[in-house]
C-alpha positions as CSV (number, residue, x, y, z in Angstrom):
1,M,66.2,22.7,30.3
2,S,62.4,21.8,29.6
3,R,61.4,22.6,26.2
4,P,58.5,25.4,25.5
5,R,54.8,24.1,25.2
6,T,53.7,24.5,22.0
7,S,50.1,25.2,21.1
8,A,49.6,22.9,18.1
9,T,51.6,19.3,17.3
10,S,54.1,19.0,14.7
11,A,51.5,17.2,12.6
12,S,48.9,19.9,12.4
13,L,48.2,21.2,9.0
14,S,48.5,25.0,8.3
15,A,46.2,27.1,6.5
16,R,48.0,26.8,3.5
17,Q,48.0,23.3,3.6
18,I,44.6,23.1,4.0
19,W,43.7,25.2,1.3
20,T,46.3,23.3,-1.0
21,R,44.4,20.1,-0.4
22,T,40.8,21.6,-0.9
23,R,41.3,24.0,-3.3
24,G,40.6,21.3,-6.1
25,A,37.3,20.5,-4.8
26,L,36.4,23.7,-4.2
27,L,37.2,24.6,-7.7
28,V,35.1,21.7,-9.1
29,L,32.2,22.6,-6.9
30,A,32.4,26.3,-8.2
31,L,32.6,25.1,-11.9
32,I,29.4,23.0,-11.0
33,L,27.4,26.1,-9.6
34,I,28.5,28.4,-12.2
35,G,27.4,26.0,-14.8
36,G,24.1,25.4,-13.6
37,I,23.3,29.0,-13.2
38,V,24.5,29.8,-16.9
39,L,22.2,26.9,-18.1
40,A,19.3,27.9,-16.0
41,T,19.7,31.7,-17.3
42,V,20.1,30.5,-21.0
43,Q,17.5,28.0,-20.8
44,S,15.0,30.0,-18.7
45,S,12.5,30.9,-21.7
46,D,12.9,27.7,-23.2
47,H,10.0,24.8,-22.5
48,H,11.3,21.2,-21.9
49,G,9.0,18.4,-20.5
50,H,7.2,15.3,-21.9
51,L,4.6,15.7,-24.3
52,D,4.8,19.8,-24.3
53,P,4.0,21.3,-27.7
54,R,6.8,24.0,-27.0
55,S,9.2,21.6,-26.3
56,A,11.9,20.6,-29.0
57,D,13.1,18.0,-27.2
58,P,13.2,14.3,-28.3
59,N,10.4,13.6,-25.8
60,G,8.4,17.0,-26.5
61,S,6.0,17.5,-29.0
62,R,6.6,20.6,-30.9
63,A,7.0,19.0,-34.2
64,I,3.0,17.8,-34.1
65,A,2.0,21.0,-33.2
66,E,3.6,22.9,-35.6
67,I,1.9,20.6,-38.5
68,L,-1.4,20.9,-36.7
69,K,-1.1,24.8,-36.8
70,A,0.2,24.4,-40.6
71,Q,-3.4,22.4,-41.1
72,G,-5.5,25.3,-39.7
73,V,-6.0,24.1,-36.2
74,S,-5.7,26.9,-33.1
75,I,-3.9,24.7,-30.2
76,Q,-4.1,26.6,-26.5
77,V,-1.8,25.2,-24.0
78,V,-3.2,25.3,-20.7
79,T,-1.8,24.1,-17.1
80,T,-4.8,24.4,-14.8
81,L,-8.6,23.5,-14.8
82,D,-10.0,26.9,-14.8
83,E,-8.2,27.3,-18.1
84,V,-9.4,23.8,-19.2
85,T,-13.2,25.1,-18.4
86,A,-12.8,28.3,-20.2
87,A,-10.9,27.3,-23.2
88,T,-12.9,24.1,-24.3
89,E,-15.3,24.9,-26.8
90,A,-18.7,23.2,-27.8
91,D,-16.6,21.7,-30.7
92,S,-13.0,21.0,-30.0
93,T,-10.5,18.4,-29.0
94,L,-9.0,18.3,-25.6
95,L,-5.9,16.4,-24.9
96,V,-5.1,15.4,-21.3
97,T,-1.3,14.4,-21.0
98,T,-1.2,12.9,-17.3
99,P,-4.9,12.5,-16.2
100,D,-3.7,10.1,-13.3
101,L,-2.2,13.6,-11.5
102,L,-5.4,14.6,-10.9
103,T,-7.2,14.6,-7.7
104,D,-10.8,13.1,-7.2
105,H,-12.3,16.6,-7.2
106,Q,-10.4,17.7,-10.8
107,Q,-11.1,14.6,-12.4
108,S,-15.0,15.2,-11.3
109,V,-14.8,18.9,-13.1
110,L,-13.1,17.5,-15.7
111,R,-15.8,15.0,-16.5
112,H,-18.2,17.7,-16.5
113,T,-16.2,19.7,-18.8
114,M,-15.9,16.4,-21.2
115,T,-20.0,15.9,-21.0
116,E,-20.6,19.4,-22.0
117,S,-18.5,19.5,-25.1
118,Q,-19.6,18.0,-28.2
119,G,-15.9,17.5,-29.3
120,R,-13.2,14.8,-28.6
121,T,-11.4,14.0,-25.5
122,V,-7.8,12.2,-25.8
123,L,-6.5,11.1,-22.6
124,V,-3.3,9.9,-22.5
125,G,-1.7,6.9,-20.5
126,A,-4.9,6.4,-18.0
127,G,-4.7,4.3,-15.4
128,H,-6.7,3.2,-12.4
129,P,-6.8,6.6,-10.4
130,S,-8.3,8.2,-13.2
131,L,-10.4,5.6,-15.3
132,G,-13.3,5.2,-13.1
133,T,-14.2,9.1,-13.4
134,L,-13.0,10.1,-16.6
135,A,-14.1,6.5,-18.6
136,P,-16.3,4.7,-16.5
137,G,-16.7,1.2,-18.1
138,V,-13.2,1.1,-18.8
139,T,-10.9,-1.3,-17.4
140,V,-7.1,-1.1,-17.4
141,A,-4.7,-4.0,-17.6
142,P,-0.6,-3.6,-16.7
143,S,1.3,-1.9,-19.5
144,T,3.0,-3.4,-22.1
145,S,6.1,-2.4,-24.0
146,V,5.9,0.3,-26.8
147,T,6.6,-1.2,-30.3
148,T,5.2,-0.9,-33.8
149,R,1.9,-2.4,-33.8
150,E,-1.0,-3.2,-36.7
151,P,-4.4,-1.3,-36.0
152,Q,-6.4,-4.5,-36.3
153,C,-9.6,-2.9,-36.0
154,S,-12.1,-0.7,-38.4
155,L,-11.2,2.8,-37.0
156,P,-10.8,4.8,-40.1
157,A,-7.7,7.2,-38.2
158,A,-6.0,4.1,-37.4
159,V,-6.7,2.1,-40.9
160,R,-5.3,4.9,-42.7
161,A,-2.2,5.2,-40.5
162,G,-1.4,1.8,-40.4
163,S,1.2,0.8,-38.1
164,V,2.4,3.0,-35.3
165,D,4.9,2.9,-32.3
166,I,2.5,2.4,-29.7
167,G,2.1,0.7,-26.2
168,G,1.8,1.3,-22.3
169,E,-1.6,1.1,-20.9
170,R,-4.2,-1.7,-22.2
171,Y,-7.7,-1.6,-21.9
172,T,-10.9,-3.4,-22.5
173,T,-14.7,-2.0,-22.3
174,G,-18.2,-3.8,-22.8
175,I,-19.2,-0.8,-24.6
176,D,-20.4,-2.5,-28.3
177,T,-19.7,0.7,-30.0
178,A,-15.8,1.0,-29.1
179,D,-13.3,0.5,-31.4
180,S,-10.3,-1.5,-30.1
181,C,-7.0,-0.9,-31.9
182,Y,-3.3,-1.8,-31.5
183,L,-4.0,-4.7,-29.5
184,G,-1.3,-6.1,-26.9
185,D,-2.3,-9.8,-25.9
186,G,-5.4,-9.1,-27.0
187,M,-6.2,-5.9,-25.4
188,A,-6.5,-2.2,-26.9
189,T,-3.5,0.2,-26.5
190,L,-6.0,2.5,-28.3
191,L,-9.5,2.5,-27.5
192,R,-12.2,4.9,-28.7
193,F,-15.8,5.0,-27.6
194,P,-18.8,7.5,-28.2
195,T,-20.1,9.8,-25.7
196,S,-23.2,11.6,-25.4
197,R,-22.1,14.3,-27.4
198,G,-18.8,13.6,-28.8
199,D,-16.1,10.7,-28.3
200,T,-13.2,9.7,-26.0
201,V,-10.0,8.0,-27.0
202,L,-7.8,6.3,-24.4
203,L,-4.0,6.2,-25.5
204,G,-1.8,3.8,-23.6
205,S,1.0,5.6,-24.7
206,A,1.6,8.8,-26.4
207,D,5.4,7.6,-27.7
208,F,4.1,8.5,-31.2
209,L,3.6,11.9,-30.4
210,A,6.9,12.5,-29.6
211,N,9.4,14.9,-31.7
212,E,11.8,11.8,-32.2
213,R,9.1,9.1,-33.3
214,L,6.8,11.5,-35.4
215,D,8.6,10.6,-38.9
216,K,8.5,6.9,-38.5
217,Q,5.6,4.6,-39.4
218,G,2.3,5.9,-39.3
219,N,2.5,8.1,-36.5
220,A,1.9,11.4,-37.7
221,S,-0.8,10.4,-39.8
222,L,-2.6,9.1,-36.7
223,A,-1.7,12.1,-34.6
224,L,-2.9,14.6,-37.3
225,Q,-6.1,12.4,-37.2
226,L,-6.8,12.2,-33.9
227,L,-5.9,15.6,-32.7
228,G,-7.0,17.6,-36.0
229,S,-10.4,16.5,-36.0
230,R,-11.5,19.5,-34.8
231,S,-10.4,23.1,-35.5
232,H,-9.5,23.8,-32.1
233,L,-7.2,21.8,-29.6
234,V,-6.8,22.5,-26.0
235,W,-3.7,20.9,-24.7
236,Y,-3.9,20.3,-20.9
237,L,-0.6,19.9,-19.1
238,P,-1.6,19.0,-15.5
239,S,0.6,20.9,-13.0
240,L,1.2,20.9,-9.4
241,S,0.7,24.9,-9.2
242,D,-3.0,24.3,-10.1
243,T,-5.0,25.9,-7.5
244,S,-8.2,23.8,-8.2
245,A,-6.2,20.6,-6.1
246,E,-6.7,22.9,-3.2
247,D,-10.6,23.2,-3.4
248,D,-10.9,19.3,-3.0
249,P,-12.9,18.8,0.0
250,E,-11.1,15.5,1.0
251,G,-7.6,16.6,0.1
252,E,-4.7,15.0,-1.4
253,S,-2.7,12.6,0.3
254,P,0.9,13.2,1.1
255,D,1.5,9.9,-0.5
256,S,0.0,10.9,-4.0
257,A,1.2,14.3,-3.9
258,A,5.1,12.6,-3.3
259,D,4.2,10.6,-6.2
260,S,2.5,13.1,-8.5
261,F,6.2,15.6,-7.8
262,L,8.2,12.6,-8.7
263,S,6.2,11.8,-12.2
264,L,6.9,15.6,-13.1
265,I,10.8,14.9,-12.7
266,P,12.3,14.4,-15.9
267,S,13.8,10.3,-15.8
268,G,17.0,11.9,-17.0
269,W,17.4,13.5,-13.6
270,L,16.7,10.7,-11.6
271,W,19.3,8.8,-13.2
272,G,21.6,11.4,-13.0
273,T,21.0,11.6,-9.3
274,L,21.4,7.7,-9.2
275,Q,24.6,8.1,-10.9
276,L,26.1,10.7,-8.8
277,A,25.2,8.5,-5.5
278,V,27.1,5.3,-7.3
279,A,30.0,7.7,-7.8
280,A,30.4,8.9,-4.6
281,A,29.7,5.5,-3.1
282,L,32.8,3.9,-5.0
283,A,34.9,7.2,-4.0
284,A,34.3,6.6,-0.6
285,I,35.2,3.0,-0.8
286,W,38.3,4.0,-3.2
287,R,39.8,6.6,-0.5
288,A,38.8,4.4,2.5
289,R,40.4,1.3,1.1
290,R,44.2,0.9,1.4
291,L,45.4,-0.2,-2.1
292,G,48.7,-2.1,-1.2
293,P,51.4,-2.7,1.8
294,L,51.9,0.4,4.2
295,V,54.7,2.7,3.2
296,T,57.0,4.3,5.5
297,E,56.7,8.0,5.5
298,R,59.7,10.0,7.0
299,L,57.9,12.1,10.3
300,P,58.5,15.6,10.5
301,V,60.5,15.4,13.7
302,A,62.5,13.1,15.4
303,I,60.9,11.5,18.6
304,R,62.8,9.4,21.1
305,A,61.9,6.3,22.3
306,S,61.9,7.3,25.7
307,E,59.6,10.0,25.2
308,A,57.3,8.3,23.4
309,T,57.3,5.8,26.4
310,E,56.8,8.8,29.0
311,G,53.8,10.5,26.9
312,R,51.7,6.9,26.9
313,A,52.3,6.6,30.5
314,R,50.9,9.7,31.2
315,L,48.1,8.9,28.8
316,Y,47.6,5.7,31.4
317,R,48.0,7.9,34.5
318,K,45.7,10.5,33.1
319,G,42.8,8.1,32.4
320,N,43.5,5.9,35.7
321,A,44.1,2.9,33.4
322,R,46.5,0.7,35.8
323,D,44.8,-2.3,34.7
324,R,45.8,-1.4,31.2
325,A,48.9,-0.7,32.1
326,A,49.5,-3.6,34.3
327,V,48.4,-6.2,31.8
328,L,50.7,-4.2,29.2
329,L,53.5,-4.9,31.7
330,R,52.7,-8.6,32.5
331,T,52.3,-9.4,28.8
332,A,55.9,-8.0,27.9
333,T,57.5,-9.7,30.7
334,R,55.9,-13.1,30.0
335,A,56.8,-12.7,26.2
336,R,60.6,-11.9,27.2
337,I,61.1,-14.6,30.1
338,A,59.4,-17.7,28.1
339,P,62.4,-18.2,25.5
340,L,64.9,-18.1,28.4
341,L,62.9,-20.5,30.2
342,G,62.4,-22.9,26.9
343,V,58.7,-22.1,26.6
344,A,57.3,-22.0,23.2
345,T,55.9,-18.5,22.3
346,Q,52.7,-19.3,21.9
347,D,52.4,-21.0,25.6
348,A,54.2,-17.9,27.4
349,H,51.0,-16.4,28.5
350,S,49.5,-20.2,29.8
351,P,49.9,-20.0,33.8
352,E,50.0,-24.0,33.5
353,T,52.9,-24.1,31.1
354,L,54.9,-21.3,32.1
355,L,54.7,-21.1,36.1
356,P,56.1,-24.8,36.2
357,A,58.9,-23.8,34.3
358,I,59.8,-20.7,36.2
359,S,59.6,-22.8,39.6
360,A,61.9,-25.4,38.1
361,R,64.5,-22.5,37.1
362,L,64.1,-20.3,40.2
363,T,63.6,-22.7,43.4
364,E,63.9,-19.6,45.7
365,T,62.3,-16.5,44.9
366,A,61.0,-13.9,47.2
367,A,57.9,-12.8,45.0
368,D,55.0,-15.4,44.0
369,S,55.4,-15.7,40.2
370,R,51.7,-16.2,39.7
371,D,50.4,-13.3,41.5
372,L,53.1,-11.4,40.0
373,L,52.5,-12.7,36.3
374,F,49.0,-13.3,36.2
375,G,47.5,-11.4,39.4
376,P,45.0,-8.5,39.7
377,A,45.2,-5.3,38.8
378,P,46.9,-2.6,41.2
379,A,44.9,-0.9,43.3
380,D,47.0,2.2,43.2
381,D,49.5,4.3,41.5
382,A,52.1,3.0,44.3
383,A,50.8,-0.6,43.8
384,L,51.4,-0.2,40.1
385,I,55.2,0.8,40.5
386,R,55.9,-1.9,43.0
387,L,54.7,-4.2,40.0
388,A,56.9,-3.2,37.7
389,D,60.2,-2.9,39.9
390,Q,59.2,-6.7,41.0
391,L,58.7,-7.9,37.0
392,D,62.1,-6.1,36.3
393,A,63.5,-8.1,39.3
394,L,61.7,-11.4,38.1
395,E,63.3,-11.0,34.8
396,R,67.1,-10.3,36.1
397,E,66.5,-13.6,38.3
398,V,65.6,-15.6,34.9
399,R,68.3,-14.1,33.0
400,T,71.2,-14.8,35.5
401,S,70.1,-17.7,36.8
């Protein structure tokens, strides 16, 4: 009686088994999503960002902002160029945290605002993209590490502050009245020079403004003197949402926009993404590599050798793989008869060694041994069956001779 045909093999996974194997990963994913939503909800009203005067993070600047307010300095945080133009008074301090993010059009507008003001402009980390417009006559050199440096200049604010934690971009200028302070390899990391109505201060880095460094060295003193010299401080945090960037007639290239976006991402997120990628790669290697010898496993059902042979034969027949089937039959026959003929196993598939041994053992045989053991592939299924019968007959002759 033939067995009923089932719709799935015995090795197929049931829904319960699939759920058992995947529920752990799904649970972890759900916890991550829930945690992210909760953190986003709880912290939605907080400010987190580099040099943000509203941020209490280590790299924020809320501490210096509170001290300035206590000294009677009003602080206005702006994120667009239009707000900068409206907020900058005749005698105020303008702090630009990342001038290199501004487009050429925005830099031109900001330059006009700086020249119209009689106050002070502080540019943080200005490099090649912005110096040509915002500080003509100043050149920049590769940045240096942030470390404790001495003033080495006559600028009163630097002399009173003493040593501070500064580094970053380094500047040189041909302006005779400029003050070059906190030198790194002979170049200033703090450069102050007068303008037509006020003055401009270039800071190679603003680490001394961060919450975590404000209480060290003379950082607080220098910050208060640079930012608190006027009664009003405009704290400009450039953002990609500023519509004034769209007014640029030449536009901003896609590469510069991508660089601006990446620069706004906190470094912790970038390092976290890299760590997750490394962890995923290690997990893939761990799951793909066998860490020891194969372990025998009890099969869910017992399969007779004859059934496996018939199933494999049906697969060969379905794929018309007569050549592959013939190769397997001939290889197996040569491997079995070689020891009977006194031929080494490694020479069993060499016609120059095996055929003379057969001729010496079987002086009379009906079939051509060369064509039988090393011949071409059968042309059809009938020829394949004849080949199998002839190979069986040859093997019986060798065993009985």
